ZATI-461149 format. One line per field, with one value per residue (C-alpha): chain; x, y, z. Coordinates in nm, 3 decimals, always signed. Last residue first. Layout:
# ZATI-461149
c <- (A | ...)
c1 <- (X | ...)
c2 <- (Y | ...)
c3 <- (Z | ...)
This chain:
# ZATI-461149
c <- (A | A | A | A | A | A | A | A | A | A | A | A | A | A | A | A | A | A | A | A | A | A | A | A | A | A | A | A | A | A | A | A | A | A | A | A | A | A | A | A | A | A | A | A | A | A | A | A | A | A | A | A | A | A | A | A | A | A | A | A | A | A | A | A | A | A | A | A | A | A | A | A | A | A | A | A | A | A | A | A | A | A | A | A | A | A | A | A | A | A | A | A | A | A | A | A | A | A | A | A | A | A | A | A | A | A | A | A | A | A | A | A | A | A | A | A | A | A | A | A | A | A | A | A | A | A | A | A | A | A | A | A | A | A | A | A | A | A | A | A | A | A | A | A | A | A | A | A | A | A | A | A | A | A | A | A | A | A | A | A | A | A | A | A | A | A | A | A | A | A | A | A | A | A | A | A | A | A | A | A | A | A | A | A | A | A | A | A | A | A | A | A | A | A | A | A | A | A | A | A | A | A | A | A | A | A | A | A | A | A | A | A | A | A | A | A | A | A | A | A | A | A | A | A | A | A | A | A | A | A | A | A | A | A | A | A | A | A | A | A | A | A | A | A | A | A | A | A | A | A | A | A | A | A | A | A | A | A | A | A | A | A | A | A | A | A | A | A | A | A | A | A | A | A | A | A | A | A | A | A | A | A | A | A | A | A | A | A | A | A | A | A | A | A | A | A | A | A | A | A | A | A | A | A | A | A | A | A | A | A | A | A | A | A | A | A | A | A | A | A | A | A | A | A | A | A | A | A | A | A | A | A | A | A | A | A | A | A | A | A | A | A | A | A | A | A | A | A | A | A | A | A | A | A | A | A | A | A | A | A | A | A | A | A | A | A | A | A | A | A | A | A | A | A | A | A | A | A | A | A | A | A | A | A | A | A | A | A | A | A | A | A | A | A | A | A | A | A | A | A | A | A | A | A | A | A | A | A | A | A | A | A | A | A | A | A | A | A | A | A | A | A | A | A | A | A | A | A | A | A | A | A | A | A | A | A | A | A | A | A | A | A | A | A | A | A | A | A | A | A | A | A | A | A | A | A | A | A | A | A | A | A | A | A | A | A | A | A | A | A | A | A | A | A | A | A | A | A | A | A | A | A | A | A | A | A | A | A | A | A | A | A | A | A | A | A | A | A | A | A | A | A | A | A | A | A | A | A | A | A | A | A | A | A | A | A | A | A | A | A | A | A | A | A | A | A | A | A | A | A | A | A | A | A | A | A | A | A | A | A | A | A | A | A | A | A | A | A | A | A | A | A | A | A | A | A | A | A | A | A | A | A | A | A | A | A | A | A | A | A | A | A | A | A | A | A | A | A | A | A | A | A | A | A | A | A | A | A | A | A | A | A | A | A | A | A | A | A | A | A | A | A | A | A | A | A | A | A | A | A | A | A | A | A | A)
c1 <- (-0.495 | -0.226 | +0.110 | +0.424 | +0.746 | +1.040 | +1.421 | +1.670 | +1.937 | +2.250 | +2.529 | +2.811 | +2.644 | +2.339 | +2.441 | +2.312 | +1.993 | +1.899 | +1.600 | +1.636 | +1.615 | +1.857 | +2.107 | +1.983 | +1.731 | +1.878 | +1.657 | +1.836 | +2.000 | +1.908 | +1.931 | +1.658 | +1.383 | +1.488 | +1.503 | +1.269 | +1.381 | +1.093 | +0.990 | +1.082 | +1.428 | +1.425 | +1.136 | +1.280 | +0.991 | +1.057 | +1.031 | +0.961 | +0.909 | +1.214 | +1.067 | +0.858 | +0.557 | +0.297 | +0.387 | +0.331 | +0.363 | +0.725 | +0.869 | +1.242 | +1.493 | +1.778 | +2.132 | +2.370 | +2.535 | +2.551 | +2.299 | +2.084 | +2.023 | +2.051 | +2.337 | +2.514 | +2.381 | +2.551 | +2.315 | +1.952 | +1.639 | +1.506 | +1.162 | +0.886 | +0.564 | +0.394 | +0.323 | +0.089 | +0.276 | +0.238 | +0.472 | +0.414 | +0.517 | +0.715 | +0.510 | +0.609 | +0.210 | +0.287 | +0.150 | -0.039 | +0.107 | -0.051 | +0.235 | +0.254 | +0.644 | +0.723 | +1.095 | +1.269 | +1.448 | +1.184 | +0.794 | +0.605 | +0.235 | +0.021 | -0.238 | -0.356 | -0.218 | -0.145 | +0.205 | +0.472 | +0.409 | +0.470 | +0.667 | +1.042 | +0.866 | +1.100 | +1.190 | +1.295 | +1.104 | +1.213 | +0.947 | +0.640 | +0.657 | +0.321 | +0.355 | +0.716 | +0.584 | +0.318 | +0.572 | +0.657 | +0.291 | +0.259 | +0.593 | +0.467 | +0.513 | +0.700 | +1.044 | +1.220 | +1.592 | +1.623 | +1.807 | +2.052 | +2.164 | +1.833 | +1.590 | +1.813 | +1.810 | +1.436 | +1.360 | +1.556 | +1.432 | +1.073 | +1.198 | +1.377 | +1.085 | +0.898 | +1.243 | +1.338 | +1.024 | +1.093 | +1.492 | +1.306 | +1.288 | +1.378 | +1.568 | +1.910 | +1.915 | +2.219 | +2.129 | +2.276 | +2.091 | +2.314 | +2.161 | +2.384 | +2.526 | +2.727 | +3.083 | +3.111 | +3.416 | +3.210 | +2.860 | +2.821 | +2.666 | +2.740 | +2.569 | +2.660 | +2.670 | +2.557 | +2.627 | +2.311 | +2.513 | +2.372 | +2.066 | +1.778 | +1.442 | +1.330 | +0.990 | +1.213 | +1.373 | +1.066 | +0.917 | +1.222 | +1.258 | +1.530 | +1.435 | +1.629 | +1.550 | +1.473 | +1.670 | +1.882 | +1.729 | +2.013 | +2.006 | +1.932 | +2.296 | +2.413 | +2.635 | +2.741 | +3.051 | +3.369 | +3.671 | +3.938 | +4.110 | +4.187 | +3.946 | +3.712 | +3.778 | +3.760 | +3.404 | +3.292 | +3.406 | +3.649 | +3.561 | +3.282 | +2.968 | +2.929 | +2.837 | +3.056 | +3.232 | +3.579 | +3.742 | +4.106 | +4.280 | +4.538 | +4.703 | +4.560 | +4.759 | +4.978 | +4.937 | +4.643 | +4.429 | +4.185 | +3.895 | +3.926 | +3.825 | +3.449 | +3.490 | +3.431 | +3.686 | +3.727 | +4.037 | +4.103 | +4.187 | +4.486 | +4.653 | +4.967 | +4.688 | +4.527 | +4.847 | +4.893 | +4.568 | +4.637 | +4.962 | +4.746 | +4.496 | +4.757 | +4.953 | +4.653 | +4.538 | +4.961 | +4.881 | +4.570 | +4.832 | +4.993 | +5.319 | +5.570 | +5.829 | +5.902 | +5.725 | +5.735 | +5.863 | +5.641 | +5.326 | +5.444 | +5.505 | +5.116 | +4.997 | +5.181 | +4.968 | +4.660 | +4.431 | +4.511 | +4.357 | +4.019 | +3.722 | +3.329 | +3.400 | +3.789 | +3.778 | +3.473 | +3.540 | +3.796 | +3.565 | +3.841 | +3.603 | +3.780 | +3.708 | +3.832 | +3.498 | +3.577 | +3.526 | +3.555 | +3.899 | +4.022 | +3.817 | +4.126 | +4.369 | +4.210 | +4.223 | +4.583 | +4.608 | +4.446 | +4.692 | +4.962 | +4.881 | +4.834 | +5.091 | +5.316 | +5.176 | +5.076 | +4.785 | +4.624 | +4.311 | +3.996 | +3.628 | +3.787 | +3.971 | +4.232 | +4.222 | +4.589 | +4.482 | +4.639 | +4.455 | +4.526 | +4.398 | +4.352 | +4.583 | +4.728 | +4.338 | +4.237 | +3.950 | +3.722 | +3.975 | +3.749 | +3.381 | +3.508 | +3.690 | +3.443 | +3.748 | +4.069 | +3.917 | +3.574 | +3.594 | +3.439 | +3.362 | +3.231 | +2.945 | +2.957 | +2.606 | +2.608 | +2.324 | +2.546 | +2.851 | +2.556 | +2.473 | +2.762 | +2.888 | +2.604 | +2.673 | +3.073 | +2.932 | +2.763 | +3.025 | +3.299 | +3.046 | +2.861 | +2.907 | +2.703 | +2.803 | +3.188 | +3.445 | +3.695 | +3.946 | +3.903 | +4.142 | +4.328 | +4.012 | +3.774 | +3.426 | +3.336 | +3.253 | +3.002 | +3.015 | +2.846 | +2.818 | +2.637 | +2.722 | +2.555 | +2.155 | +1.962 | +1.575 | +1.571 | +1.978 | +1.900 | +1.583 | +1.746 | +2.061 | +1.797 | +1.685 | +1.986 | +2.082 | +1.703 | +1.813 | +2.166 | +2.010 | +2.134 | +2.326 | +2.344 | +2.671 | +2.876 | +2.602 | +2.555 | +2.430 | +2.550 | +2.308 | +2.439 | +2.463 | +2.838 | +2.866 | +2.633 | +2.411 | +2.285 | +2.294 | +1.928 | +1.838 | +1.471 | +1.274 | +0.929 | +0.617 | +0.409 | +0.463 | +0.167 | +0.257 | +0.153 | +0.265 | +0.524 | +0.631 | +0.742 | +0.928 | +1.102 | +1.211 | +1.335 | +1.570 | +1.671 | +1.826 | +2.050 | +2.192 | +2.239 | +2.459 | +2.660 | +2.715 | +2.890 | +2.811 | +2.459 | +2.162 | +1.838 | +1.588 | +1.217 | +1.025 | +0.707 | +0.841 | +1.044 | +1.372 | +1.550 | +1.927 | +2.187 | +2.386 | +2.601 | +2.973 | +2.910 | +2.611 | +2.833 | +3.035 | +2.810 | +3.147 | +3.148 | +2.810 | +2.621 | +2.277 | +2.012 | +1.702 | +1.373 | +1.177 | +0.809 | +0.854 | +1.198 | +1.545 | +1.754 | +2.116 | +2.200 | +1.888 | +1.776 | +1.451 | +1.188 | +1.039 | +0.709 | +0.587 | +0.546 | +0.811 | +1.040 | +1.056 | +1.112 | +1.376 | +1.523 | +1.523 | +1.674 | +1.954 | +2.042 | +1.980 | +2.233 | +2.537 | +2.402 | +2.537 | +2.818 | +2.896 | +2.795 | +2.535 | +2.163 | +1.814 | +1.594 | +1.255 | +0.892 | +0.729 | +0.393 | +0.318 | +0.522 | +0.373 | +0.561 | +0.356 | +0.223 | +0.254 | +0.641 | +0.681 | +1.030 | +1.145 | +1.323 | +1.446 | +1.325 | +1.194 | +1.437 | +1.186 | +1.008 | +0.650 | +0.663 | +0.727 | +0.447 | +0.351 | +0.238 | -0.130 | -0.148 | +0.060 | -0.178 | -0.432 | -0.171 | -0.126 | -0.477 | -0.615 | -0.601 | -0.303 | -0.409 | -0.760 | -0.640 | -0.417 | -0.719 | -0.955 | -0.650 | -0.606 | -1.012 | -1.029 | -0.778 | -0.942 | -1.291 | -1.078 | -0.966 | -1.259 | -1.442 | -1.185 | -1.193 | -1.601)
c2 <- (+3.806 | +3.563 | +3.715 | +3.586 | +3.633 | +3.610 | +3.518 | +3.717 | +3.455 | +3.572 | +3.633 | +3.369 | +3.051 | +3.057 | +3.059 | +3.365 | +3.518 | +3.885 | +4.070 | +4.478 | +4.666 | +4.928 | +4.733 | +4.411 | +4.174 | +3.775 | +3.524 | +3.180 | +2.972 | +2.618 | +2.697 | +2.456 | +2.477 | +2.875 | +2.867 | +3.143 | +3.132 | +3.101 | +3.233 | +3.125 | +3.129 | +2.893 | +2.696 | +2.706 | +2.777 | +2.641 | +2.838 | +2.758 | +3.013 | +2.897 | +2.534 | +2.750 | +2.499 | +2.628 | +2.947 | +3.327 | +3.581 | +3.777 | +3.918 | +3.916 | +3.854 | +4.023 | +3.836 | +3.789 | +3.518 | +3.343 | +3.006 | +3.092 | +2.741 | +2.632 | +2.400 | +2.704 | +3.051 | +3.371 | +3.642 | +3.666 | +3.445 | +3.385 | +3.366 | +3.567 | +3.533 | +3.851 | +4.205 | +4.189 | +3.897 | +3.511 | +3.307 | +2.910 | +2.744 | +2.326 | +2.067 | +1.876 | +2.035 | +2.325 | +2.447 | +2.831 | +3.071 | +3.433 | +3.746 | +4.077 | +4.114 | +4.385 | +4.512 | +4.605 | +4.340 | +4.026 | +4.051 | +3.826 | +3.985 | +3.654 | +3.500 | +3.189 | +2.803 | +2.641 | +2.719 | +2.450 | +2.327 | +1.937 | +1.798 | +1.688 | +1.436 | +1.353 | +0.930 | +0.785 | +0.459 | +0.419 | +0.410 | +0.157 | -0.210 | -0.294 | -0.044 | -0.153 | -0.503 | -0.394 | -0.219 | -0.643 | -0.680 | -0.425 | -0.515 | -0.894 | -1.204 | -1.160 | -1.240 | -1.077 | -0.976 | -1.266 | -1.134 | -0.876 | -0.649 | -0.671 | -0.633 | -0.324 | -0.215 | -0.253 | -0.094 | +0.196 | +0.250 | +0.252 | +0.530 | +0.777 | +0.955 | +1.032 | +1.159 | +1.343 | +1.574 | +1.633 | +1.743 | +2.011 | +1.898 | +2.058 | +2.363 | +2.186 | +2.060 | +1.807 | +1.769 | +1.395 | +1.086 | +0.731 | +0.381 | +0.141 | -0.263 | -0.476 | -0.619 | -0.806 | -0.985 | -1.344 | -1.274 | -1.477 | -1.484 | -1.118 | -0.935 | -0.594 | -0.299 | -0.108 | -0.372 | -0.643 | -0.853 | -0.645 | -0.826 | -0.675 | -0.940 | -0.797 | -0.729 | -0.526 | -0.324 | -0.221 | -0.130 | +0.048 | +0.314 | +0.524 | +0.877 | +1.065 | +1.477 | +1.761 | +1.608 | +1.317 | +0.971 | +0.683 | +0.331 | +0.291 | +0.438 | +0.161 | +0.182 | -0.164 | -0.266 | -0.414 | -0.527 | -0.498 | -0.844 | -0.794 | -1.073 | -0.866 | -0.513 | -0.745 | -0.889 | -0.524 | -0.410 | -0.159 | -0.006 | +0.184 | +0.175 | +0.374 | +0.325 | +0.132 | +0.164 | +0.035 | -0.063 | +0.012 | -0.324 | -0.332 | +0.032 | +0.147 | +0.016 | +0.210 | +0.204 | +0.386 | +0.435 | +0.146 | +0.402 | +0.331 | +0.715 | +0.571 | +0.380 | +0.597 | +0.557 | +0.397 | +0.411 | +0.173 | +0.383 | +0.295 | +0.665 | +0.521 | +0.338 | +0.668 | +0.832 | +0.544 | +0.556 | +0.958 | +0.852 | +0.615 | +0.809 | +1.063 | +0.816 | +0.743 | +1.056 | +1.151 | +0.781 | +0.961 | +1.111 | +0.847 | +0.660 | +0.528 | +0.810 | +0.681 | +0.641 | +0.954 | +1.197 | +1.017 | +1.103 | +1.471 | +1.541 | +1.394 | +1.588 | +1.912 | +1.872 | +1.975 | +2.005 | +1.692 | +1.556 | +1.633 | +1.794 | +1.809 | +1.609 | +1.544 | +1.479 | +1.295 | +1.063 | +1.023 | +1.031 | +1.086 | +0.806 | +0.712 | +0.420 | +0.284 | +0.549 | +0.806 | +1.074 | +1.372 | +1.490 | +1.255 | +1.536 | +1.746 | +1.502 | +1.454 | +1.811 | +1.817 | +1.532 | +1.746 | +2.081 | +1.859 | +1.663 | +2.038 | +2.153 | +1.868 | +1.995 | +1.799 | +1.672 | +2.010 | +1.982 | +2.088 | +2.224 | +2.584 | +2.504 | +2.796 | +2.937 | +2.940 | +2.863 | +2.502 | +2.440 | +2.524 | +2.284 | +2.462 | +2.490 | +2.822 | +2.966 | +2.856 | +3.058 | +2.810 | +2.539 | +2.384 | +2.376 | +2.375 | +1.995 | +1.856 | +1.642 | +1.571 | +1.461 | +1.418 | +1.494 | +1.182 | +1.052 | +0.737 | +0.684 | +0.358 | +0.246 | +0.056 | +0.228 | +0.389 | +0.435 | +0.595 | +0.841 | +0.958 | +0.998 | +1.262 | +1.423 | +1.461 | +1.590 | +1.862 | +1.964 | +2.005 | +2.215 | +2.127 | +2.367 | +2.442 | +2.754 | +2.857 | +2.803 | +2.738 | +3.041 | +2.882 | +2.610 | +2.538 | +2.544 | +2.393 | +2.331 | +1.994 | +2.000 | +1.689 | +1.341 | +1.176 | +0.754 | +0.581 | +0.167 | -0.050 | -0.099 | -0.336 | -0.149 | -0.026 | +0.067 | +0.233 | +0.449 | +0.548 | +0.655 | +0.843 | +1.034 | +1.164 | +1.287 | +1.502 | +1.613 | +1.746 | +1.943 | +1.931 | +2.173 | +2.187 | +2.147 | +1.857 | +1.715 | +1.446 | +1.124 | +0.799 | +0.499 | +0.138 | -0.241 | -0.353 | -0.721 | -0.905 | -1.204 | -1.135 | -1.382 | -1.468 | -1.751 | -1.767 | -1.905 | -1.977 | -1.856 | -1.563 | -1.203 | -1.038 | -0.692 | -0.548 | -0.451 | -0.224 | -0.500 | -0.732 | -0.437 | -0.372 | -0.747 | -0.742 | -0.398 | -0.613 | -0.920 | -0.618 | -0.497 | -0.864 | -0.921 | -0.581 | -0.735 | -1.008 | -1.364 | -1.302 | -1.399 | -1.239 | -1.436 | -1.347 | -1.518 | -1.696 | -1.822 | -1.611 | -1.684 | -1.474 | -1.617 | -1.326 | -1.230 | -0.933 | -1.071 | -1.419 | -1.618 | -1.957 | -1.809 | -1.854 | -1.885 | -1.523 | -1.539 | -1.254 | -1.259 | -1.009 | -1.160 | -1.025 | -1.134 | -1.233 | -1.497 | -1.497 | -1.406 | -1.411 | -1.170 | -0.826 | -0.606 | -0.341 | -0.150 | -0.136 | +0.242 | +0.232 | +0.081 | +0.398 | +0.350 | +0.621 | +0.394 | +0.112 | +0.293 | +0.401 | +0.015 | -0.104 | +0.120 | +0.005 | -0.341 | -0.306 | -0.156 | -0.379 | -0.710 | -0.528 | -0.475 | -0.832 | -0.893 | -0.839 | -0.916 | -0.649 | -0.669 | -0.677 | -0.560 | -0.412 | -0.694 | -0.823 | -1.131 | -1.424 | -1.644 | -1.993 | -2.333 | -2.325 | -2.205 | -2.199 | -1.960 | -1.892 | -1.599 | -1.363 | -1.097 | -0.765 | -0.562 | -0.799 | -0.948 | -1.279 | -1.620 | -1.783 | -2.079 | -2.370 | -2.471 | -2.200 | -2.394 | -2.725 | -2.520 | -2.329 | -2.728 | -2.809 | -3.082 | -3.456 | -3.590 | -3.426 | -3.563 | -3.899 | -3.932 | -3.809 | -4.059 | -4.297 | -4.250 | -4.227 | -4.591 | -4.750 | -4.563 | -4.760 | -5.105 | -5.023 | -4.946 | -5.256 | -5.467 | -5.319 | -5.384)
c3 <- (+1.090 | +1.243 | +1.417 | +1.309 | +1.468 | +1.209 | +1.348 | +1.125 | +1.003 | +1.145 | +0.849 | +0.780 | +0.950 | +0.812 | +0.490 | +0.321 | +0.129 | +0.117 | +0.285 | +0.266 | +0.545 | +0.542 | +0.789 | +0.617 | +0.706 | +0.637 | +0.482 | +0.560 | +0.268 | +0.139 | -0.208 | -0.320 | +0.016 | +0.078 | +0.462 | +0.643 | +1.032 | +1.265 | +1.606 | +1.936 | +1.911 | +1.595 | +1.433 | +1.088 | +0.841 | +0.476 | +0.195 | -0.159 | -0.465 | -0.591 | -0.613 | -0.952 | -0.971 | -0.790 | -0.996 | -0.766 | -0.997 | -0.881 | -0.499 | -0.557 | -0.242 | -0.245 | -0.347 | -0.045 | -0.118 | -0.456 | -0.485 | -0.726 | -0.868 | -1.286 | -1.162 | -0.998 | -1.122 | -1.049 | -0.834 | -0.871 | -0.846 | -0.472 | -0.420 | -0.283 | -0.427 | -0.547 | -0.476 | -0.217 | -0.102 | -0.099 | +0.081 | -0.040 | +0.240 | +0.207 | +0.181 | -0.114 | -0.251 | -0.082 | +0.206 | +0.198 | +0.402 | +0.292 | +0.315 | +0.524 | +0.603 | +0.862 | +0.907 | +1.247 | +1.288 | +1.211 | +1.200 | +1.012 | +0.929 | +0.908 | +0.662 | +0.659 | +0.648 | +0.969 | +1.132 | +1.215 | +0.837 | +0.822 | +0.524 | +0.701 | +0.925 | +1.101 | +1.078 | +1.443 | +1.350 | +1.002 | +0.783 | +0.670 | +0.699 | +0.546 | +0.274 | +0.186 | +0.138 | -0.052 | -0.319 | -0.388 | -0.469 | -0.704 | -0.861 | -0.972 | -0.845 | -0.545 | -0.401 | -0.760 | -0.675 | -0.398 | -0.135 | +0.013 | -0.272 | -0.489 | -0.199 | -0.061 | -0.428 | -0.462 | -0.102 | -0.203 | -0.510 | -0.348 | -0.169 | -0.353 | -0.554 | -0.243 | -0.120 | -0.411 | -0.339 | +0.011 | -0.142 | -0.400 | -0.765 | -1.053 | -0.893 | -0.888 | -1.229 | -1.233 | -0.886 | -0.872 | -0.663 | -0.694 | -0.648 | -0.507 | -0.603 | -0.467 | -0.452 | -0.750 | -0.855 | -0.855 | -0.945 | -1.246 | -1.569 | -1.618 | -1.794 | -2.052 | -2.102 | -1.797 | -1.542 | -1.445 | -1.236 | -0.970 | -0.992 | -1.206 | -1.182 | -1.531 | -1.352 | -1.054 | -1.298 | -1.472 | -1.143 | -1.066 | -1.350 | -1.216 | -1.256 | -1.562 | -1.532 | -1.290 | -1.006 | -1.153 | -1.005 | -1.115 | -1.093 | -1.497 | -1.497 | -1.328 | -0.966 | -1.012 | -0.794 | -0.878 | -0.661 | -0.955 | -1.012 | -1.385 | -1.483 | -1.260 | -1.447 | -1.817 | -1.691 | -1.635 | -1.951 | -2.060 | -2.386 | -2.233 | -2.026 | -1.778 | -1.388 | -1.283 | -0.975 | -0.923 | -0.615 | -0.649 | -0.519 | -0.765 | -0.905 | -1.195 | -1.528 | -1.692 | -2.068 | -2.060 | -2.422 | -2.224 | -2.174 | -1.817 | -1.716 | -1.746 | -1.424 | -1.125 | -0.819 | -0.484 | -0.258 | +0.026 | +0.335 | +0.649 | +0.610 | +0.360 | +0.184 | +0.101 | -0.036 | -0.215 | -0.394 | -0.444 | -0.611 | -0.832 | -0.961 | -1.043 | -1.201 | -1.411 | -1.521 | -1.649 | -1.815 | -2.011 | -2.223 | -2.308 | -2.241 | -2.502 | -2.463 | -2.136 | -1.809 | -1.640 | -1.876 | -2.142 | -1.878 | -1.784 | -2.144 | -2.241 | -1.997 | -2.104 | -2.444 | -2.282 | -2.553 | -2.685 | -2.399 | -2.484 | -2.393 | -2.305 | -2.038 | -2.009 | -1.626 | -1.652 | -1.357 | -1.103 | -0.806 | -0.510 | -0.329 | +0.009 | +0.226 | +0.549 | +0.681 | +0.998 | +0.830 | +1.048 | +1.132 | +0.793 | +0.612 | +0.683 | +0.595 | +0.224 | +0.203 | +0.234 | +0.008 | -0.292 | -0.236 | -0.228 | -0.529 | -0.687 | -0.546 | -0.726 | -1.103 | -1.337 | -1.198 | -1.310 | -1.149 | -1.439 | -1.321 | -1.325 | -1.670 | -1.722 | -2.121 | -2.258 | -2.610 | -2.508 | -2.257 | -1.833 | -1.654 | -1.214 | -0.991 | -1.010 | -1.130 | -0.751 | -0.702 | -0.895 | -0.712 | -0.492 | -0.600 | -0.951 | -0.907 | -1.172 | -1.288 | -1.123 | -0.886 | -0.664 | -0.343 | -0.236 | +0.149 | +0.296 | +0.554 | +0.702 | +0.791 | +1.117 | +1.241 | +1.541 | +1.283 | +1.068 | +1.334 | +1.477 | +1.106 | +1.082 | +1.359 | +1.265 | +0.958 | +1.108 | +1.339 | +1.057 | +0.905 | +0.595 | +0.198 | -0.040 | +0.001 | -0.131 | +0.127 | -0.139 | -0.018 | +0.301 | +0.230 | +0.595 | +0.798 | +0.514 | +0.541 | +0.413 | +0.044 | -0.014 | -0.253 | +0.006 | -0.030 | +0.231 | +0.284 | +0.500 | +0.340 | +0.570 | +0.482 | +0.826 | +0.829 | +0.459 | +0.590 | +0.915 | +0.709 | +0.474 | +0.751 | +0.864 | +0.474 | +0.522 | +0.876 | +0.739 | +0.496 | +0.161 | -0.054 | -0.397 | -0.511 | -0.407 | -0.240 | -0.453 | -0.304 | -0.310 | -0.155 | -0.100 | -0.064 | -0.001 | +0.115 | -0.142 | -0.113 | +0.222 | +0.549 | +0.709 | +0.937 | +0.987 | +1.262 | +1.356 | +1.588 | +1.410 | +1.551 | +1.736 | +1.839 | +1.503 | +1.138 | +1.252 | +1.497 | +1.177 | +1.080 | +1.391 | +1.476 | +1.128 | +1.204 | +1.526 | +1.352 | +1.165 | +1.474 | +1.557 | +1.231 | +1.323 | +1.669 | +1.484 | +1.474 | +1.497 | +1.688 | +1.786 | +1.996 | +2.056 | +2.345 | +2.373 | +2.003 | +1.794 | +1.645 | +1.470 | +1.317 | +1.155 | +0.898 | +0.883 | +0.920 | +0.886 | +0.976 | +0.931 | +1.120 | +1.456 | +1.703 | +1.711 | +1.937 | +1.975 | +2.161 | +2.155 | +2.352 | +2.352 | +2.644 | +2.681 | +2.814 | +3.088 | +2.996 | +3.304 | +3.196 | +3.162 | +3.181 | +2.884 | +3.021 | +2.697 | +2.741 | +2.483 | +2.172 | +1.992 | +1.722 | +1.878 | +2.210 | +2.008 | +1.798 | +2.132 | +2.265 | +1.922 | +1.992 | +2.349 | +2.258 | +1.996 | +2.230 | +2.487 | +2.267 | +2.200 | +2.505 | +2.663 | +2.835 | +2.672 | +2.764 | +2.618 | +2.823 | +2.813 | +3.081 | +2.865 | +2.575 | +2.242 | +2.148 | +2.044 | +1.847 | +1.822 | +1.657 | +1.450 | +1.137 | +0.996 | +0.754 | +0.479 | +0.210 | +0.433 | +0.201 | +0.209 | +0.323 | +0.547 | +0.612 | +0.737 | +0.579 | +0.418 | +0.620 | +0.348 | +0.337 | -0.017 | -0.170 | -0.155 | -0.299 | -0.566 | -0.637 | -0.769 | -0.533 | -0.698 | -0.534 | -0.189 | -0.204 | -0.298 | +0.028 | +0.245 | +0.065 | +0.069 | +0.482 | +0.523 | +0.338 | +0.597 | +0.880 | +0.798 | +0.736 | +1.110 | +1.252 | +1.092 | +1.216 | +1.566 | +1.561)
């Protein structure tokens, strides 16, 4: 009998082996446990038996100050995600708990990597506070799909150190809640750098305070959120080109051409007063920004013109660098002086690449990070060979209001990664710091913030994937986008598309004025206000990027047009009523002494608070 049993077992074993040999490869592969769904995708996953189950009574175990900071943020996000109040305790982990562990000795994890282990309890370990924080983002994404997490282990480390988004709020104001949503979404997808080209309202230079600015308190609030969510918020004041938001009322600092015409967008880099003005603005920004980098732009200085129109540039360059100097050397000289000033304040300089055409004899100072967006004579490989840290900010990653939108699906299908620059694909990632997507307002009325957000989220998840891990983790783009659907949006993200009043007809009253209007929700979540004379809109005054940004302009009533973004309004709760804020100009409606409705920045005139009565 024993002999028969042994023979039977041998036959069964042979049959099992044969089954494995002849089984389709896909069937064998399907037996391998897949990594849980996240964005970016987990590069590795060792599956164990069982699962971690998040249940009421779970605690966050954290001992050191760094661990407790990570745990505190996680606790707030768990509450915002609907998981209830989870206490933070100093030690004594038990089954069901989540352990936050910062171990500097785990140097293999690097500055941002982490290990996550899920079993009867769940632990997140990083060599740094940032690494542990990113592990909690993975945890939140897993919990967004259910309270049961498969048991297993992953070690997750980013490929690139800079993973970012750039936002030009340089002319058209972007609301603070929108930017705060962006910071949360970036952190949720493990992006770590937000470049903001914007204007901070200046105390030292009130002549520069044309609308589009942010108050210092608003920026402090944004930076504090970035610090908490490990997103470095880098400021940019573009110079010496695109300086019109700052010097349009300072003709003494504007570059003058050979015909005597002032150029409001070009700073005269040959003047010491211009350098002093610019560095003074840097000092004022340092009051509210804490980033260790400063971006000075340096792009498109001669856009639509040529150095030959400005002979003073050549004279200055030759005075500084001798008879063989070129006009471009005056431009490089300004960059290098700004770089030296930034370094004296403990900050590293960043610039765009398009001004580096090779026509200069003076090199840009070593250590300057170059962000490459445009194919010019000096290629990425040459910049890396010259020792400049290089970030990929390719035009293919742009989202332009009313214009070009990055084709995320096509980029994914091409397995795009940060080595693919505009005009050159590099074989190695050496010298490349990372990549970012960029948002520009070239046609400011082309899209609202809410419309931009819809286009942004797929691109944001794609750049997160391409800079953190494998740029093509799924066979199809549809499968990749399904990841984003599965993990959803970041906890704490505000829904900016919700109307605070029901659609219907109302009488709005404020400051002695009555306005009868029907309120209709637009497709992007704003309100159209239809009166007997037409829909309320802003059209008059001076246009900037196709937007009427002049304060004091009176509102119009025109034929209702669902495609007209200037007819869209946000009803902001205030004082028991609502402020009416235009979706594009971001200025609030003010009632004048003679009863007219005009637009003003909210800190220049007190906005009217409208109290609606429904019909």
